[in-house]
PAZAKOL-400222 format. One line per 2 residues: their letters; for each residue x, y, z of N, C-alpha, C. Coordinates in nm, 2 decimals. Example, Ala and Ser with C-alpha at 12.3 -4.5 7.8 and 13.67 -1.06 7.14 Angstrom:
! PAZAKOL-400222
AS> 1.32,-0.57,0.78,1.23,-0.45,0.78,1.32,-0.33,0.78 | 1.28,-0.22,0.71,1.37,-0.11,0.71,1.29,0.00,0.79
This chain:
! PAZAKOL-400222
XX> 0.55,7.25,4.53,0.54,7.38,4.53,0.43,7.44,4.40 | 0.48,7.36,4.29,0.40,7.40,4.17,0.23,7.40,4.21
XX> 0.20,7.33,4.29,0.04,7.29,4.38,0.03,7.39,4.42 | 0.11,7.47,4.53,0.08,7.60,4.62,0.05,7.67,4.53
XX> 0.14,7.73,4.44,0.12,7.81,4.33,0.03,7.85,4.22 | -0.03,7.73,4.19,-0.18,7.68,4.14,-0.29,7.70,4.20
XX> -0.30,7.70,4.33,-0.40,7.71,4.41,-0.41,7.84,4.46 | -0.30,7.94,4.48,-0.27,8.11,4.49,-0.34,8.16,4.37
XX> -0.27,8.09,4.28,-0.27,8.18,4.11,-0.47,8.17,4.10 | -0.56,8.02,4.12,-0.68,8.02,4.08,-0.77,8.07,4.24
XX> -0.72,8.13,4.33,-0.79,8.20,4.45,-0.78,8.35,4.38 | -0.66,8.39,4.32,-0.68,8.54,4.30,-0.76,8.53,4.10
XX> -0.74,8.46,4.08,-0.83,8.48,3.91,-1.00,8.46,3.96 | -1.00,8.35,4.09,-1.18,8.36,4.06,-1.20,8.47,4.17
XX> -1.13,8.48,4.28,-1.21,8.61,4.38,-1.11,8.71,4.40 | -1.04,8.73,4.31,-0.92,8.88,4.36,-1.03,8.95,4.31
XX> -1.15,8.97,4.26,-1.23,9.09,4.25,-1.28,9.13,4.36 | -1.31,9.03,4.42,-1.38,9.08,4.58,-1.32,9.08,4.69
XX> -1.15,9.05,4.65,-1.09,9.04,4.75,-1.03,9.17,4.75 | -0.99,9.25,4.63,-0.93,9.39,4.61,-1.01,9.51,4.57
XX> -1.12,9.49,4.53,-1.20,9.56,4.49,-1.34,9.58,4.52 | -1.37,9.44,4.62,-1.53,9.47,4.65,-1.63,9.44,4.60
XX> -1.60,9.46,4.45,-1.71,9.37,4.37,-1.68,9.29,4.25 | -1.76,9.22,4.20,-1.72,9.12,4.16,-1.75,9.13,4.00
XX> -1.65,9.07,3.85,-1.70,9.14,3.78,-1.67,9.03,3.68 | -1.69,8.98,3.58,-1.64,8.85,3.45,-1.54,8.89,3.42
XX> -1.46,8.80,3.46,-1.32,8.80,3.41,-1.27,8.78,3.27 | -1.36,8.74,3.19,-1.37,8.71,3.04,-1.43,8.86,2.97
XX> -1.56,8.91,3.02,-1.63,9.02,2.96,-1.57,9.15,2.98 | -1.55,9.16,3.07,-1.52,9.34,3.20,-1.40,9.34,3.04
XX> -1.41,9.49,3.00,-1.31,9.54,2.95,-1.16,9.55,3.02 | -1.09,9.55,2.93,-0.93,9.59,3.01,-0.92,9.70,3.04
XX> -1.00,9.79,2.92,-0.96,9.95,2.96,-1.09,10.02,2.94 | -1.11,10.15,3.02,-1.30,10.20,3.00,-1.30,10.21,2.83
XX> -1.39,10.20,2.75,-1.40,10.26,2.64,-1.41,10.36,2.58 | -1.42,10.50,2.70,-1.41,10.63,2.66,-1.32,10.68,2.73
XX> -1.22,10.63,2.84,-1.17,10.72,2.89,-1.03,10.68,2.87 | -1.02,10.50,2.78,-0.90,10.48,2.81,-0.82,10.43,2.91
XX> -0.88,10.47,3.06,-0.83,10.41,3.19,-0.83,10.29,3.22 | -0.73,10.23,3.29,-0.75,10.06,3.33,-0.86,10.06,3.41
XX> -0.90,9.93,3.42,-1.06,9.89,3.47,-0.96,9.78,3.59 | -1.07,9.75,3.67,-1.04,9.66,3.74,-0.98,9.56,3.71
XX> -1.04,9.48,3.61,-0.99,9.38,3.54,-0.86,9.36,3.52 | -0.78,9.51,3.44,-0.63,9.56,3.40,-0.55,9.51,3.54
XX> -0.60,9.61,3.66,-0.54,9.60,3.80,-0.53,9.46,3.82 | -0.61,9.37,3.80,-0.61,9.25,3.86,-0.53,9.15,3.79
XX> -0.52,9.17,3.67,-0.44,9.12,3.56,-0.31,9.14,3.62 | -0.25,9.30,3.66,-0.15,9.32,3.73,-0.12,9.23,3.84
XX> -0.21,9.22,3.92,-0.16,9.17,4.05,-0.12,9.02,4.02 | -0.23,8.93,3.91,-0.20,8.82,3.87,-0.05,8.80,3.83
XX> -0.02,8.87,3.74,0.16,8.91,3.68,0.24,8.90,3.78 | 0.20,9.01,3.85,0.32,9.03,3.96,0.38,8.93,4.06
XX> 0.23,8.91,4.12,0.21,8.73,4.23,0.30,8.69,4.17 | 0.27,8.64,4.05,0.31,8.47,3.96,0.49,8.48,3.92
XX> 0.53,8.59,3.90,0.64,8.67,3.87,0.73,8.63,4.01 | 0.68,8.70,4.13,0.73,8.72,4.25,0.75,8.55,4.30
XX> 0.67,8.47,4.28,0.65,8.37,4.36,0.77,8.27,4.27 | 0.80,8.29,4.12,0.89,8.21,4.09,1.03,8.30,4.12
XX> 1.04,8.37,4.10,1.15,8.47,4.20,1.22,8.41,4.29 | 1.14,8.42,4.40,1.16,8.33,4.50,1.17,8.17,4.50
XX> 1.09,8.11,4.45,1.12,7.96,4.35,1.24,7.96,4.34 | 1.30,8.02,4.26,1.44,8.02,4.19,1.57,8.01,4.32
XX> 1.58,8.10,4.44,1.61,8.08,4.54,1.61,7.95,4.64 | 1.48,7.92,4.62,1.42,7.82,4.64,1.55,7.67,4.62
XX> 1.56,7.69,4.49,1.58,7.58,4.39,1.72,7.57,4.38 | 1.84,7.71,4.49,1.94,7.67,4.45,2.01,7.54,4.54
XX> 1.91,7.49,4.67,1.98,7.45,4.78,1.85,7.33,4.79 | 1.86,7.20,4.70,1.81,7.07,4.68,1.81,6.97,4.80
XX> 1.92,6.99,4.94,1.93,6.94,5.01,1.81,6.94,5.10 | 1.77,6.79,5.10,1.66,6.79,5.23,1.66,6.84,5.32
XX> 1.77,6.83,5.39,1.82,6.85,5.54,1.82,7.02,5.56 | 1.87,7.04,5.49,1.91,7.22,5.50,1.82,7.28,5.47
XX> 1.73,7.36,5.56,1.60,7.48,5.54,1.66,7.59,5.46 | 1.78,7.62,5.47,1.86,7.78,5.47,1.84,7.77,5.39
XX> 1.78,7.84,5.27,1.79,7.87,5.14,1.90,7.97,5.08 | 1.94,8.05,5.21,2.03,8.15,5.17,2.12,8.08,5.22
XX> 2.19,7.97,5.25,2.32,7.95,5.27,2.37,7.94,5.13 | 2.56,8.01,5.17,2.61,8.03,5.05,2.57,8.11,4.93
XX> 2.49,8.17,4.97,2.43,8.23,4.82,2.48,8.37,4.75 | 2.61,8.42,4.88,2.73,8.48,4.81,2.82,8.45,4.75
XX> 2.86,8.30,4.77,2.97,8.24,4.65,2.92,8.23,4.53 | 2.78,8.27,4.47,2.79,8.27,4.34,2.72,8.41,4.28
XX> 2.80,8.50,4.25,2.78,8.62,4.21,2.71,8.62,4.08 | 2.71,8.55,3.97,2.60,8.56,3.87,2.46,8.52,3.90
XX> 2.47,8.44,3.99,2.33,8.44,4.06,2.25,8.55,4.14 | 2.35,8.59,4.18,2.32,8.73,4.25,2.29,8.86,4.17
XX> 2.35,8.84,4.04,2.33,8.95,3.94,2.20,8.92,3.88 | 2.17,8.78,3.83,2.04,8.74,3.75,1.94,8.76,3.83
XX> 1.89,8.70,3.93,1.79,8.76,4.06,1.81,8.89,4.04 | 1.90,8.96,4.11,1.83,9.11,4.07,1.80,9.19,3.96
XX> 1.87,9.13,3.88,1.82,9.20,3.74,1.66,9.19,3.72 | 1.60,9.06,3.74,1.51,8.99,3.71,1.40,9.06,3.85
XX> 1.47,9.11,3.95,1.35,9.16,4.03,1.33,9.31,3.95 | 1.44,9.35,3.93,1.43,9.52,3.87,1.34,9.50,3.74
XX> 1.35,9.41,3.71,1.30,9.45,3.56,1.12,9.41,3.60 | 1.09,9.31,3.65,0.95,9.30,3.71,0.89,9.39,3.77
XX> 0.96,9.50,3.85,0.93,9.59,3.96,0.89,9.67,3.81 | 0.98,9.73,3.75,0.98,9.88,3.63,0.87,9.78,3.54
XX> 0.84,9.67,3.53,0.69,9.65,3.43,0.59,9.67,3.51 | 0.54,9.69,3.63,0.42,9.69,3.74,0.44,9.84,3.74
XX> 0.59,9.89,3.76,0.56,10.07,3.79,0.53,10.11,3.66 | 0.55,10.09,3.53,0.53,10.13,3.41,0.37,10.17,3.40
XX> 0.29,10.04,3.44,0.15,10.04,3.48,0.09,10.21,3.51 | 0.19,10.31,3.57,0.18,10.41,3.62,0.13,10.57,3.47
XX> 0.24,10.49,3.39,0.24,10.58,3.25,0.13,10.52,3.14 | 0.08,10.63,3.12,-0.02,10.61,3.01,0.01,10.54,2.90
XX> 0.13,10.56,2.87,0.16,10.53,2.75,0.25,10.34,2.73 | 0.31,10.37,2.87,0.40,10.26,2.95,0.30,10.16,2.96
XX> 0.19,10.21,2.99,0.06,10.11,3.04,0.05,10.01,2.91 | 0.01,10.09,2.81,-0.02,10.07,2.67,0.04,9.93,2.61
XX> 0.19,9.96,2.63,0.28,9.90,2.56,0.32,9.75,2.69 | 0.30,9.79,2.82,0.36,9.68,2.89,0.21,9.57,2.91
XX> 0.13,9.65,2.91,-0.03,9.60,2.97,-0.09,9.53,3.09 | 0.01,9.68,3.17,0.02,9.69,3.35,-0.12,9.80,3.40
XX> -0.13,9.78,3.48,-0.22,9.92,3.56,-0.16,9.97,3.69 | -0.18,10.07,3.73,-0.13,10.10,3.86,-0.20,9.98,3.95
XX> -0.12,10.02,4.04,-0.19,9.90,4.15,-0.14,9.97,4.27 | -0.23,9.96,4.41,-0.21,10.07,4.52,-0.07,9.99,4.57
XX> -0.04,10.07,4.69,0.07,10.02,4.80,0.00,9.88,4.85 | -0.08,9.88,4.89,-0.15,9.73,4.97,-0.15,9.65,4.86
XX> -0.19,9.63,4.76,-0.16,9.54,4.68,-0.05,9.48,4.63 | 0.08,9.59,4.62,0.19,9.60,4.60,0.25,9.47,4.71
XX> 0.24,9.50,4.83,0.26,9.45,4.95,0.21,9.31,4.96 | 0.04,9.29,4.92,0.00,9.17,4.91,0.08,9.05,4.81
XX> 0.13,9.12,4.68,0.19,9.07,4.57,0.34,9.01,4.63 | 0.39,9.10,4.77,0.54,9.06,4.77,0.50,8.98,4.89
XX> 0.42,8.94,4.98,0.41,8.85,5.04,0.35,8.72,5.01 | 0.29,8.72,4.89,0.27,8.57,4.83,0.40,8.53,4.77
XX> 0.47,8.62,4.73,0.59,8.54,4.67,0.67,8.51,4.76 | 0.71,8.55,4.86,0.79,8.57,4.97,0.74,8.42,5.06
XX> 0.60,8.40,5.03,0.54,8.26,5.11,0.54,8.16,5.06 | 0.64,8.16,4.91,0.68,8.05,4.91,0.80,7.96,4.96
XX> 0.92,8.05,5.02,1.02,8.04,5.08,0.94,7.95,5.21 | 0.83,8.03,5.28,0.83,7.92,5.39,0.72,7.81,5.36
XX> 0.66,7.79,5.24,0.62,7.62,5.17,0.69,7.58,5.16 | 0.82,7.63,5.12,0.95,7.51,5.13,0.98,7.48,5.21
XX> 0.99,7.56,5.35,1.04,7.48,5.47,0.95,7.41,5.52 | 0.81,7.42,5.50,0.71,7.33,5.51,0.74,7.19,5.45
XX> 0.75,7.21,5.31,0.79,7.07,5.26,0.93,6.98,5.30 | 0.98,7.08,5.36,1.10,7.01,5.33,1.10,6.92,5.50
XX> 0.99,6.97,5.58,1.03,6.91,5.72,0.87,6.81,5.69 | 0.82,6.77,5.62,0.74,6.66,5.57,0.81,6.50,5.57
XX> 0.81,6.42,5.67,0.89,6.31,5.69,0.84,6.22,5.54 | 0.99,6.18,5.43,0.93,6.08,5.33,0.90,5.95,5.38
């Protein structure tokens, strides 16, 4: 599972500027904020996408980790029997969404280090996060 997450993150780091913004920029030398207007640049938006995708993949991987039986591919089996787990997961999802949403405010953006991302970029981040569930099913179906 970690190999899959590494591949996704490397693709986003090195090709995310082309995928999301259509133009390439140096991920090291590109400033995070415009020096004149202090508005977030595409690099900060890419960093936000990287952060959000990474957090969502790990949160969905927590759900995967509940069920280690290789014959049971249903990770949601008996999930409602552990209310503490559900509360912790929901709080983590809410906090991560709040951190990303705080990028829309100029003050909170400077505190959290996030930038506003588009609706489509949110969808891509969620799809990458949810894809961990499907990779888990594929891994469990590989014969040992």
